[in-house]
C-alpha positions in Angstrom: -46.4 -66.7 -18.2 -46.6 -68.5 -14.9 -44.1 -68.1 -12.1 -41.0 -70.2 -11.8 -40.9 -73.1 -9.3 -40.3 -71.6 -5.9 -36.7 -71.2 -5.0 -35.0 -69.7 -1.9 -34.2 -66.6 -3.9 -31.6 -64.4 -2.3 -31.2 -61.0 -3.9 -27.7 -60.3 -2.7 -26.1 -57.0 -2.1 -23.5 -55.6 -4.4 -20.4 -57.7 -4.2 -19.3 -61.3 -5.0 -20.0 -64.3 -2.9 -16.2 -64.6 -2.9 -13.6 -62.3 -1.5 -11.8 -60.4 -4.3 -8.7 -62.5 -3.9 -7.0 -64.6 -6.5 -6.2 -67.1 -3.7 -9.9 -67.7 -2.8 -11.2 -71.2 -3.7 -14.2 -71.3 -6.0 -16.5 -74.2 -5.3 -18.0 -75.1 -8.7 -21.0 -77.3 -9.5 -21.5 -79.0 -12.8 -25.1 -79.2 -14.1 -25.4 -81.8 -16.8 -23.1 -84.7 -16.6 -23.0 -85.9 -20.3 -20.0 -85.6 -22.5 -19.7 -81.8 -22.4 -20.3 -81.7 -18.7 -17.6 -84.2 -18.3 -15.2 -82.1 -20.4 -16.0 -79.0 -18.3 -15.3 -81.0 -15.1 -11.8 -81.9 -16.4 -11.1 -78.3 -17.6 -12.2 -76.5 -14.5 -10.6 -79.1 -12.1 -7.2 -78.2 -13.6 -7.6 -74.5 -12.8 -5.8 -73.3 -9.6 -8.1 -72.7 -6.7 -11.2 -74.4 -8.3 -12.9 -77.3 -6.5 -15.5 -79.5 -8.2 -17.9 -79.4 -5.3 -21.1 -80.7 -6.9 -22.4 -82.7 -9.7 -26.0 -82.7 -11.0 -27.9 -84.5 -13.7 -31.5 -85.8 -14.0 -29.9 -89.1 -15.0 -28.6 -90.7 -11.8 -26.3 -93.0 -13.8 -24.5 -90.1 -15.4 -24.1 -88.4 -12.0 -22.7 -91.5 -10.5 -20.4 -92.2 -13.4 -18.9 -88.7 -13.4 -18.8 -88.8 -9.6 -16.2 -91.5 -9.9 -13.9 -88.9 -11.4 -14.7 -86.3 -8.6 -15.5 -88.4 -5.5 -15.3 -85.3 -3.3 -18.3 -83.7 -5.1 -21.8 -83.8 -3.7 -24.4 -85.3 -6.0 -27.8 -84.2 -7.0 -30.5 -85.1 -9.6 -32.5 -81.8 -9.0 -30.6 -78.7 -9.9 -32.7 -76.6 -7.6 -31.2 -78.4 -4.6 -27.7 -77.7 -5.9 -28.5 -74.0 -6.4 -29.8 -73.9 -2.8 -26.6 -75.4 -1.4 -24.3 -72.9 0.5 -21.4 -75.1 -0.5 -21.7 -74.0 -4.2 -20.3 -70.6 -5.3 -20.7 -71.0 -9.1 -22.2 -73.4 -11.6 -21.3 -74.6 -15.1 -24.5 -75.5 -17.1 -24.1 -78.2 -19.8 -27.7 -79.3 -20.1 -30.0 -79.7 -23.2 -30.5 -76.3 -24.9 -34.0 -75.9 -23.7 -32.8 -75.8 -20.1 -29.9 -73.3 -20.5 -31.8 -70.1 -19.7 -34.1 -71.3 -17.0 -31.2 -73.0 -15.2 -29.0 -69.9 -15.5 -31.7 -67.6 -14.2 -32.6 -69.9 -11.3 -28.9 -70.2 -10.4 -28.4 -66.4 -10.4 -31.6 -65.9 -8.4 -30.1 -68.3 -5.8 -26.9 -66.2 -5.7 -24.6 -68.3 -7.9 -22.3 -67.2 -10.7 -23.0 -68.9 -14.0 -21.0 -70.4 -16.8 -23.6 -71.6 -19.4 -23.0 -73.5 -22.5 -23.9 -72.3 -26.0 -26.3 -71.5 -27.6 -27.5 -69.2 -24.8 -31.2 -69.0 -25.6 -33.4 -71.8 -27.1 -35.5 -68.7 -28.0 -34.7 -65.0 -28.3 -36.9 -63.9 -25.4 -35.4 -66.2 -22.8 -31.9 -65.2 -23.7 -32.9 -61.6 -23.0 -34.1 -62.7 -19.5 -30.6 -64.1 -18.8 -29.1 -60.8 -19.6 -31.5 -59.1 -17.3 -30.9 -61.6 -14.5 -27.1 -61.1 -14.7 -27.6 -57.4 -14.2 -30.4 -57.4 -11.7 -28.9 -60.1 -9.4 -25.3 -58.8 -10.0 -24.0 -62.2 -10.9 -21.2 -63.1 -13.3 -22.5 -64.9 -16.4 -20.2 -66.3 -19.1 -21.4 -68.1 -22.2 -19.4 -71.1 -23.4 -18.2 -69.9 -26.8 -14.7 -70.8 -25.8 -13.0 -70.0 -29.1 -13.3 -66.3 -28.1 -10.5 -66.9 -25.6 -8.1 -68.5 -28.1 -5.1 -66.2 -28.1 -4.9 -66.2 -31.9 -8.2 -64.3 -32.1 -6.5 -61.1 -30.9 -3.8 -61.6 -33.7 -6.5 -62.1 -36.3 -8.4 -58.9 -35.3 -5.2 -56.9 -35.3 -4.3 -58.3 -38.8 -7.7 -57.5 -40.2 -8.5 -54.2 -38.6 -5.3 -52.6 -37.5 -2.9 -53.7 -40.1 -5.7 -53.9 -42.7 -3.3 -56.3 -44.4 -5.8 -57.6 -46.9 -7.9 -54.4 -47.3 -11.5 -53.7 -46.7 -14.1 -56.3 -45.9 -16.4 -57.1 -48.8 -18.3 -60.4 -48.0 -18.3 -63.4 -45.7 -18.9 -67.1 -46.1 -19.7 -69.3 -43.1 -19.4 -73.1 -43.5 -20.3 -76.1 -41.3 -19.8 -79.3 -43.3 -19.7 -82.3 -40.9 -21.3 -85.7 -41.5 -23.8 -87.0 -39.0 -25.8 -90.2 -39.1 -29.6 -90.7 -38.9 -31.0 -90.7 -35.4 -33.5 -93.4 -36.4 -37.3 -93.6 -36.3 -39.0 -95.9 -33.9 -42.4 -97.5 -34.4 -43.3 -96.9 -30.8 -42.3 -94.0 -28.6 -39.1 -94.2 -26.7 -39.4 -95.1 -23.0 -36.9 -93.0 -21.0 -34.4 -95.0 -19.0 -35.5 -95.7 -15.4 -32.4 -93.8 -14.2 -33.9 -90.5 -15.6 -36.3 -88.1 -13.9 -38.1 -87.5 -17.1 -40.2 -84.7 -15.7 -37.1 -82.8 -14.8 -35.4 -83.7 -18.1 -38.3 -82.1 -20.0 -38.4 -79.1 -17.7 -39.6 -76.1 -19.9 -40.1 -78.3 -23.0 -43.5 -79.7 -24.1 -44.2 -83.4 -23.3 -44.3 -85.1 -26.7 -43.7 -88.7 -27.7 -40.0 -89.3 -28.8 -39.5 -91.5 -31.8 -35.7 -91.4 -32.0 -33.5 -94.2 -30.7 -31.6 -92.3 -28.0 -32.8 -89.8 -25.4 -29.4 -88.2 -24.7 -27.5 -86.0 -27.2 -29.9 -86.5 -30.1 -32.2 -84.0 -28.5 -30.2 -81.5 -30.6 -32.2 -82.5 -33.7 -35.6 -81.8 -32.2 -37.0 -78.2 -32.1 -38.7 -79.0 -28.8 -35.3 -79.4 -27.0 -32.6 -78.4 -29.4 -31.5 -75.8 -32.0 -30.2 -78.1 -34.8 -26.7 -78.0 -36.2 -27.0 -74.2 -36.6 -27.1 -73.9 -32.8 -24.7 -76.7 -32.1 -21.7 -76.1 -34.4 -22.9 -73.1 -36.4 -22.9 -70.9 -33.3 -19.1 -71.4 -32.9 -18.3 -70.3 -36.4 -20.8 -67.4 -36.3 -19.3 -66.3 -33.1 -15.8 -66.2 -34.7 -17.3 -64.1 -37.5 -19.0 -61.6 -35.1 -15.8 -61.4 -32.9 -13.0 -61.3 -35.5 -14.6 -59.9 -38.7 -17.3 -57.6 -37.3 -15.7 -56.8 -33.9 -19.1 -57.5 -32.3 -20.5 -54.4 -34.0 -23.3 -56.4 -35.6 -25.7 -57.7 -32.9 -28.1 -59.2 -35.5 -28.4 -59.2 -39.3 -30.8 -56.7 -40.8 -32.4 -59.3 -43.2 -32.3 -63.1 -43.5 -33.4 -65.3 -46.3 -33.0 -69.1 -45.7 -33.6 -72.5 -47.1 -33.3 -75.7 -45.2 -34.6 -79.2 -44.8 -34.0 -82.7 -43.5 -33.0 -85.0 -46.4 -32.1 -88.6 -47.1 -32.5 -89.9 -43.5 -36.2 -90.2 -43.0 -35.6 -90.2 -39.3 -37.3 -88.7 -36.2 -35.4 -85.4 -36.4 -37.1 -82.2 -37.5 -34.2 -79.7 -37.6 -32.4 -79.2 -41.0 -29.5 -81.4 -41.9 -28.9 -79.1 -44.9 -29.1 -75.3 -44.5 -28.5 -72.2 -46.5 -28.9 -68.5 -45.6 -28.1 -65.1 -47.0 -27.8 -62.3 -44.5 -27.3 -58.6 -44.6 -24.9 -57.7 -41.9 -24.7 -53.9 -41.9 -24.4 -53.8 -45.7 -22.0 -56.8 -45.9 -23.4 -59.9 -47.5 -22.9 -63.1 -45.5 -23.7 -66.6 -46.8 -24.1 -69.4 -44.4 -24.0 -73.0 -45.6 -24.4 -76.2 -43.5 -24.6 -79.8 -44.4 -24.6 -83.0 -42.3 -24.6 -85.1 -45.5 -21.4 -86.4 -47.2 -19.6 -84.0 -49.7 -16.3 -85.8 -50.2 -17.3 -87.2 -53.6 -18.6 -83.9 -54.8 -15.6 -82.0 -56.2 -17.7 -79.0 -57.3 -18.5 -78.1 -53.6 -16.3 -75.2 -52.4 -16.2 -75.9 -48.7 -12.9 -74.8 -47.4 -12.7 -74.7 -44.4 -15.3 -77.3 -43.8 -16.1 -75.8 -40.4 -15.1 -72.2 -40.4 -15.4 -68.9 -42.2 -13.9 -66.9 -45.0 -13.6 -63.1 -44.8 -13.3 -61.9 -48.4 -11.5 -58.5 -48.5 -10.5 -56.2 -51.3 -6.9 -57.4 -51.3 -7.2 -61.0 -50.2 -9.1 -63.4 -47.9 -8.8 -64.9 -44.4 -9.9 -68.4 -43.7 -10.5 -69.1 -40.1 -11.5 -72.2 -38.1 -11.1 -73.7 -34.7 -7.5 -73.4 -33.6 -6.0 -72.1 -36.8 -6.4 -69.6 -39.6 -4.6 -68.5 -42.8 -4.6 -65.3 -44.9 -4.0 -65.2 -48.7 -3.6 -62.4 -51.2 -5.8 -61.9 -54.3 -3.7 -64.4 -56.2 -4.1 -67.1 -53.6 -0.6 -66.8 -52.2 -0.3 -67.5 -48.5 0.5 -64.4 -46.5 0.3 -65.5 -42.9 -0.7 -68.4 -40.7 -2.3 -68.2 -37.3 -2.1 -71.0 -34.8 -4.4 -71.3 -31.8 -5.6 -73.9 -29.3 -9.4 -73.6 -29.4 -9.7 -71.6 -26.2 -10.6 -74.3 -23.8 -8.9 -73.6 -20.4 -8.5 -69.9 -21.2 -12.2 -69.3 -21.4 -13.0 -71.1 -18.2 -10.1 -69.3 -16.4 -11.5 -66.0 -17.7 -14.8 -66.9 -15.9 -13.1 -67.8 -12.7 -11.0 -64.6 -12.8 -14.2 -62.5 -13.2 -15.8 -64.3 -10.3 -12.9 -63.9 -8.0 -12.5 -60.2 -8.8 -16.2 -59.6 -9.0 -15.7 -57.8 -12.3 -18.1 -58.7 -15.1 -16.2 -56.4 -17.4 -13.4 -59.0 -17.5 -15.6 -61.5 -19.3 -14.8 -62.4 -22.9 -18.3 -63.7 -23.5 -20.8 -62.1 -21.1 -24.5 -62.9 -21.5 -25.1 -60.0 -23.9 -22.4 -61.1 -26.3 -23.4 -64.8 -26.1 -27.0 -63.7 -26.7 -26.1 -61.7 -29.8 -24.3 -64.6 -31.4 -27.1 -66.9 -30.5 -29.4 -64.4 -32.2 -27.8 -65.0 -35.6 -28.4 -68.8 -35.2 -32.0 -68.3 -33.9 -32.9 -66.0 -36.8 -31.5 -68.3 -39.4 -33.5 -71.2 -37.9 -36.6 -69.1 -37.8 -36.2 -68.0 -41.4 -36.0 -71.6 -42.5 -39.3 -72.4 -40.7 -41.4 -69.6 -42.0 -43.9 -70.7 -44.8 -42.9 -69.8 -48.3 -44.8 -67.1 -50.1 -44.9 -65.8 -53.7 -43.6 -62.4 -54.8 -40.0 -62.7 -53.6 -37.4 -62.0 -56.3 -34.9 -64.9 -55.8 -32.5 -63.6 -58.4 -31.9 -60.4 -56.4 -31.6 -62.2 -53.1 -28.9 -64.5 -54.6 -27.1 -61.9 -56.5 -24.5 -60.8 -54.0 -20.9 -61.7 -54.8 -19.3 -63.9 -52.1 -15.7 -63.8 -53.0 -15.3 -65.1 -56.5 -18.8 -66.8 -56.5 -22.3 -65.5 -56.3 -24.7 -66.5 -53.6 -26.7 -68.2 -56.4 -23.8 -70.4 -57.2 -23.3 -71.5 -53.6 -27.1 -72.2 -53.3 -26.8 -74.4 -56.4 -24.0 -76.3 -54.7 -26.2 -77.0 -51.7 -28.8 -78.4 -54.1 -26.1 -80.7 -55.5 -25.5 -82.1 -52.0 -29.2 -82.9 -51.6 -29.4 -84.4 -55.1 -26.4 -86.6 -54.5 -27.6 -88.0 -51.1 -31.4 -88.1 -51.5 -34.1 -88.9 -54.0 -33.7 -87.1 -57.3 -36.7 -84.9 -56.8 -35.8 -84.0 -53.1 -34.0 -80.8 -54.2 -37.4 -79.4 -55.1 -38.0 -79.1 -51.3 -35.0 -76.9 -51.0 -36.7 -73.6 -51.6 -35.8 -70.1 -50.3 -38.3 -68.8 -47.9 -39.3 -65.1 -47.8 -36.8 -62.4 -46.9 -37.3 -61.5 -43.2 -36.4 -58.1 -41.9 -35.3 -57.8 -38.3 -35.3 -54.6 -36.4 -31.9 -54.6 -34.7 -32.4 -51.2 -33.2 -29.6 -49.7 -35.2 -31.4 -47.7 -37.8 -34.6 -47.3 -39.8 -35.9 -50.6 -41.2 -38.1 -48.8 -43.8 -41.0 -50.9 -42.7 -42.8 -48.5 -40.4 -42.2 -50.6 -37.3 -39.5 -49.8 -34.7 -40.1 -52.7 -32.3 -36.5 -53.5 -31.4 -35.7 -57.2 -31.4 -38.6 -58.2 -33.6 -39.3 -59.0 -37.2 -41.0 -56.3 -39.3 -42.7 -56.4 -42.7 -43.7 -59.5 -44.7 -44.3 -62.7 -42.8 -43.3 -60.9 -39.5 -46.3 -62.2 -37.6 -45.4 -65.8 -38.1 -41.7 -65.2 -37.5 -42.3 -63.2 -34.3 -44.3 -66.1 -32.8 -41.1 -68.2 -33.0 -39.1 -65.6 -30.9 -40.7 -67.1 -27.8 -42.2 -70.4 -26.8 -44.9 -71.8 -24.5 -43.4 -73.3 -21.4 -44.6 -76.3 -19.4 -45.8 -75.3 -16.0 -44.2 -75.1 -13.5 -41.0 -74.6 -15.5 -41.8 -71.2 -17.0 -38.9 -69.0 -17.8 -39.6 -65.9 -15.6 -39.6 -62.4 -17.0 -36.7 -60.8 -15.1 
């Protein structure tokens, strides 16, 4: 890989840029001035001792629009210039997914502390480099999975693991059912707005014609710049599962079998709008279901909560979602409700506290934790992209009981969604790919390959190629 664009890299001595005083002002820069960058500006600006000192986006119109809300902030269109500014102590990165890791690494190389939005890595390899950068440059790095900082999460963990109020964990279901619209398909490639520095917008991504209708936001649904709904919303729910149900003990599933596709819309997107996966998480079966197509007129679909998870235990179940949760006994009687606030505000304050005290151990979602959750999303996405092959016993893959249903029953429901929204024969495209085995480094895979953090066994060569991407010079993610 080539070297990164030259930056005034300052390998700072041990210690924070800031004095270890709660009264010290933190000068924060926002990188990415779209809707999430705007949200972060509002949240951070309300925190005591935080000043929004800089705004940066490759789209000058977005910078100027957000600048009206923070007129004291300096404005940039090139993040490298912001990172080089002595007036910035820390940055919050809310760019497209493909920029998350390179921006975070460059910022830490320049001596800045980093709050970076989820998912951490557009690929596995680059997420690992962010972890290395945080350690090597001794910078605080928090990942924006803010639901971890919701106070109710501690209550849920105590309920499940200390009280063991509903017994032992047996299986998990993860849902993301949220309707989205087609992103369109143009006859001619989109011409980026004149306000955008398109070379910087692309950054590490490959230069390819764009046939969707909008440049901003809809980059989520293109593998070149986004991670699909699995990395957009799925990452939040999977993070709750890792945090509350598995207490972060499962860095990655041991095996992944997935199906997915883009149905009904015939648009320019290429990430799945329907997704299904069966995972082995340390011996616990986990089924992940996702749909951006309507389900309200399909009473057979068991999708409660629509965006959340269900931990099935020997004496009941817990249903969790953003800001609330509920536990039921085996007869379906409500045992307990949990009320939260989603974590926004708490999570950003946690980052600021760690920066002020120069204590990375205070972080709720440090780079390693954010990377591990992103791993689940990345592996599911990879499993849906690996070519199908014969010889896989689908009946055994779909046999696990997920609560009162089998994985096979849930897979059939996903097929019902496709049939109801697309052509009658479209469901034939919803086929399970091969079971991929991933060496998590936590035991013998049984496949004679001990390369930690890589796929082993059948179809591993193809899958491993998707763990890393080719970068567009001079925006190579550096090996740290």
